[in-house]
C-alpha positions in Angstrom: 22.8 -81.3 -33.1 25.9 -83.8 -33.2 29.2 -83.1 -31.3 31.8 -84.9 -32.1 35.8 -84.2 -29.3 38.0 -85.5 -28.3 39.4 -84.4 -25.7 43.1 -82.6 -26.1 46.4 -84.5 -24.4 48.5 -81.6 -24.0 48.1 -77.8 -23.7 44.7 -77.7 -23.0 43.7 -74.9 -20.0 40.1 -76.5 -18.4 37.1 -73.3 -18.9 34.0 -73.7 -16.5 30.3 -73.6 -18.2 29.8 -70.7 -16.9 32.5 -68.4 -18.6 31.7 -69.8 -22.3 27.6 -69.2 -21.5 28.0 -66.4 -19.4 24.7 -64.7 -20.0 26.8 -61.1 -19.2 29.9 -61.1 -20.3 30.5 -60.4 -23.9 32.5 -62.4 -26.7 35.5 -60.5 -26.2 34.9 -60.4 -22.3 35.7 -64.5 -22.4 38.0 -64.9 -25.1 39.9 -62.0 -23.0 39.6 -64.0 -20.2 40.3 -67.4 -21.6 43.3 -66.3 -23.4 44.4 -64.9 -20.4 43.6 -68.5 -18.5 45.6 -70.4 -21.1 48.6 -68.6 -20.3 51.7 -71.3 -19.8 52.5 -70.7 -15.8 55.4 -68.4 -15.8 54.5 -65.8 -18.6 53.3 -62.8 -16.6 51.4 -60.6 -19.4 49.2 -57.4 -18.8 45.2 -57.8 -19.5 45.7 -55.1 -22.3 48.8 -56.9 -23.5 46.4 -60.0 -24.3 43.8 -57.8 -26.2 46.4 -57.1 -28.5 47.3 -60.6 -29.2 44.0 -61.5 -29.6 42.9 -58.9 -31.8 40.3 -56.9 -29.2 40.4 -53.0 -29.9 40.6 -49.9 -27.0 37.1 -49.7 -27.1 36.3 -53.1 -27.2 39.0 -54.4 -24.8 37.6 -51.5 -22.1 34.4 -52.9 -22.3 35.9 -56.0 -21.7 37.6 -55.4 -18.4 35.0 -53.5 -17.4 32.5 -56.6 -17.9 35.2 -59.3 -16.2 35.4 -57.0 -13.1 31.8 -56.1 -12.4 30.9 -60.1 -12.3 34.6 -60.8 -10.2 36.9 -62.9 -12.7 39.2 -59.6 -12.9 41.0 -57.6 -10.4 43.2 -54.5 -10.0 45.1 -52.7 -7.5 47.0 -49.5 -7.4 49.7 -49.0 -5.3 53.0 -47.3 -4.0 56.0 -50.5 -4.1 58.6 -50.1 -1.8 60.9 -48.3 -4.7 58.5 -45.3 -4.5 56.7 -45.7 -8.1 53.9 -47.0 -8.4 52.5 -50.4 -9.8 49.1 -51.9 -10.8 48.5 -55.4 -9.8 46.4 -57.4 -11.5 44.3 -60.9 -10.8 42.3 -62.8 -13.3 40.8 -65.7 -12.2 38.3 -69.1 -13.6 35.8 -68.3 -11.0 34.1 -65.2 -9.5 36.1 -64.0 -6.2 34.8 -61.4 -3.6 37.1 -58.5 -2.8 38.4 -59.7 -0.3 39.4 -63.7 -1.8 41.0 -61.6 -4.6 43.2 -59.5 -1.8 43.7 -63.4 -0.2 45.1 -64.4 -3.6 47.4 -61.6 -4.7 49.0 -61.5 -1.2 49.7 -65.7 -1.6 47.3 -66.0 1.8 45.2 -69.8 0.9 42.0 -69.0 -1.0 39.1 -69.2 0.6 36.9 -73.0 -0.1 34.3 -71.7 -2.5 37.0 -71.1 -5.1 37.3 -73.8 -7.3 40.9 -74.1 -8.5 42.0 -73.6 -12.1 43.7 -76.8 -13.9 47.4 -76.9 -14.5 48.9 -74.2 -12.0 50.1 -75.8 -8.6 52.7 -73.5 -8.4 51.1 -70.3 -7.7 47.8 -68.9 -6.2 45.1 -71.6 -7.9 42.6 -69.5 -8.7 44.0 -67.3 -10.8 47.0 -64.9 -12.7 48.6 -61.9 -11.4 50.7 -59.0 -13.1 51.9 -56.3 -11.9 52.4 -52.8 -13.9 54.2 -49.8 -13.1 52.5 -46.1 -13.6 52.5 -42.6 -12.3 49.2 -42.3 -11.2 48.0 -41.9 -8.1 44.6 -43.3 -7.3 44.7 -44.0 -3.7 42.0 -43.0 -1.8 42.4 -44.4 1.8 39.2 -43.0 3.4 37.5 -45.8 0.4 39.7 -47.9 0.7 38.9 -49.0 4.6 35.7 -48.9 3.2 35.6 -51.3 0.9 37.3 -53.7 3.0 34.8 -52.9 5.3 32.7 -54.0 3.2 34.2 -57.9 1.9 34.1 -58.7 5.8 30.7 -58.1 5.9 29.9 -60.0 2.7 32.3 -62.1 3.0 30.4 -64.0 6.3 26.7 -64.0 5.0 26.2 -65.0 1.0 23.0 -63.2 0.8 25.0 -60.1 0.3 27.3 -60.3 -2.2 29.0 -58.1 -4.1 30.9 -58.1 -7.5 33.6 -55.4 -8.2 31.5 -52.6 -9.0 28.4 -52.9 -6.3 31.8 -52.8 -3.7 33.5 -50.2 -5.3 30.0 -47.7 -5.8 29.2 -48.6 -2.2 32.6 -47.9 -0.4 32.8 -44.2 0.1 29.6 -44.6 2.0 30.9 -47.8 4.3 34.4 -45.5 4.6 32.1 -42.5 6.3 30.1 -44.9 8.7 34.3 -46.1 10.0 35.4 -42.2 9.8 31.8 -41.8 12.3 33.7 -44.1 14.6 31.5 -47.0 13.6 33.0 -50.6 14.2 33.0 -53.1 11.6 30.7 -55.1 14.6 28.4 -52.0 14.7 28.4 -52.4 10.6 27.6 -55.6 10.2 24.9 -55.5 13.1 23.1 -52.3 11.4 23.8 -53.8 7.9 23.0 -57.7 8.2 20.3 -57.8 11.0 16.3 -58.6 9.7 17.9 -59.9 6.4 14.8 -61.2 4.1 15.4 -65.1 3.2 16.5 -63.5 -0.3 18.1 -61.0 -1.0 17.6 -59.7 -4.6 20.0 -57.2 -5.0 22.3 -56.5 -2.5 23.6 -53.3 -3.6 20.4 -51.9 -3.6 19.7 -53.4 0.0 23.5 -52.1 1.7 23.3 -48.9 -0.4 19.7 -48.1 1.8 21.1 -49.5 4.8 24.6 -47.7 4.9 22.7 -44.2 3.8 19.5 -44.7 5.8 21.5 -46.4 9.3 24.5 -43.4 8.9 25.7 -43.1 12.8 25.7 -39.5 13.7 28.8 -37.7 14.0 31.7 -37.9 16.0 31.6 -35.1 19.0 34.6 -32.7 18.4 37.2 -33.6 20.9 37.4 -32.2 23.9 40.3 -30.0 24.4 43.0 -30.8 27.2 42.9 -28.7 30.0 45.5 -26.6 30.8 48.7 -27.5 32.9 48.8 -27.1 37.0 50.9 -24.1 38.0 51.7 -22.2 40.9 49.4 -18.6 41.5 51.5 -15.5 40.9 49.6 -13.9 43.8 52.9 -15.4 46.9 49.4 -17.4 48.4 51.4 -20.4 47.8 48.8 -22.2 45.9 48.8 -24.4 43.0 45.9 -23.2 40.4 45.1 -24.4 37.4 44.2 -21.6 34.5 41.1 -20.9 32.6 42.1 -19.1 30.5 45.1 -16.6 30.9 44.9 -15.7 34.4 48.3 -15.8 36.8 46.2 -15.9 40.4 44.2 -17.4 42.0 40.1 -15.9 42.4 41.0 -15.4 46.4 44.9 -12.8 44.9 43.0 -11.4 41.9 39.9 -10.4 44.8 42.6 -9.0 46.5 44.6 -6.9 43.9 41.7 -5.4 42.9 40.0 -4.7 46.2 43.5 -2.3 46.3 43.1 -0.8 43.2 39.9 -0.1 44.3 40.3 1.4 47.3 43.3 3.6 45.9 40.9 4.7 43.3 38.3 6.3 45.2 41.1 8.0 47.8 42.1 9.6 44.6 38.4 10.5 43.6 37.8 12.6 47.0 41.4 14.0 46.3 40.5 15.3 43.6 36.5 16.5 45.0 38.3 18.4 48.0 40.6 20.0 45.6 37.4 21.2 43.7 35.6 21.8 46.3 38.0 24.2 47.8 38.9 26.0 44.1 34.7 27.3 44.4 35.3 28.6 47.4 37.8 30.6 47.0 36.1 32.0 43.9 33.2 32.9 46.1 35.3 35.2 48.6 37.4 36.7 46.6 33.9 38.2 43.9 33.0 42.3 45.1 30.1 41.9 47.4 26.4 43.4 45.7 
């Protein structure tokens, strides 16, 4: 095979061979990504608009977008802006980025050292291009989002557990459940990374197993706060802490109960005396024989 290539003097983009030869990216995905990366600095174009210009049909675009997200070349976030409108923010990059790295680029933080910069874009985040799109859809799931951030923090520090965007989305609810049960990030990191083999063939499978098998027990129900102190209503001058709705201390309640019992006994005796007197009067009034 003979090749003849002349390097262009201007209007060119440097695309890594990993993208052109990627075994899991379709030709539509590669075309979509390289088209986006070739756009001049300052051009803010949504991925769907790029697909339209590149002649990629809707079904093929959906599939290509999914492939790019799964391999870390495309990231997307939906959230509510300062004006109350929901918007979609998109990021494409010429190297795969973890979710944590993509968030750093989105938020203007210095990209991680293992993310190689793209050529010709020095004035904006060097590893990618971002777009924003307003939408009325609310897809926010706080618990899963917390779980995703925790997973990214764990996996970023352990290269054997690197996950794609699709993997993070799959495992985020499990990680979120850990956090809802009171687990800390340090505890999660310890449980997920302890005793890792030298080579992890399926990081998502290993993490799914550990997140499920080592799930902490649910957090205990909170103990109700004790009732406030109050003065005894029996007049003894003591301060009591009611267990339920009682208003007097134990001694005053016993004293009151004793007084009530004495009165009841006296009333019963009076009633019995009256009955005996009536019976005696009846017997005496009956004629003899």
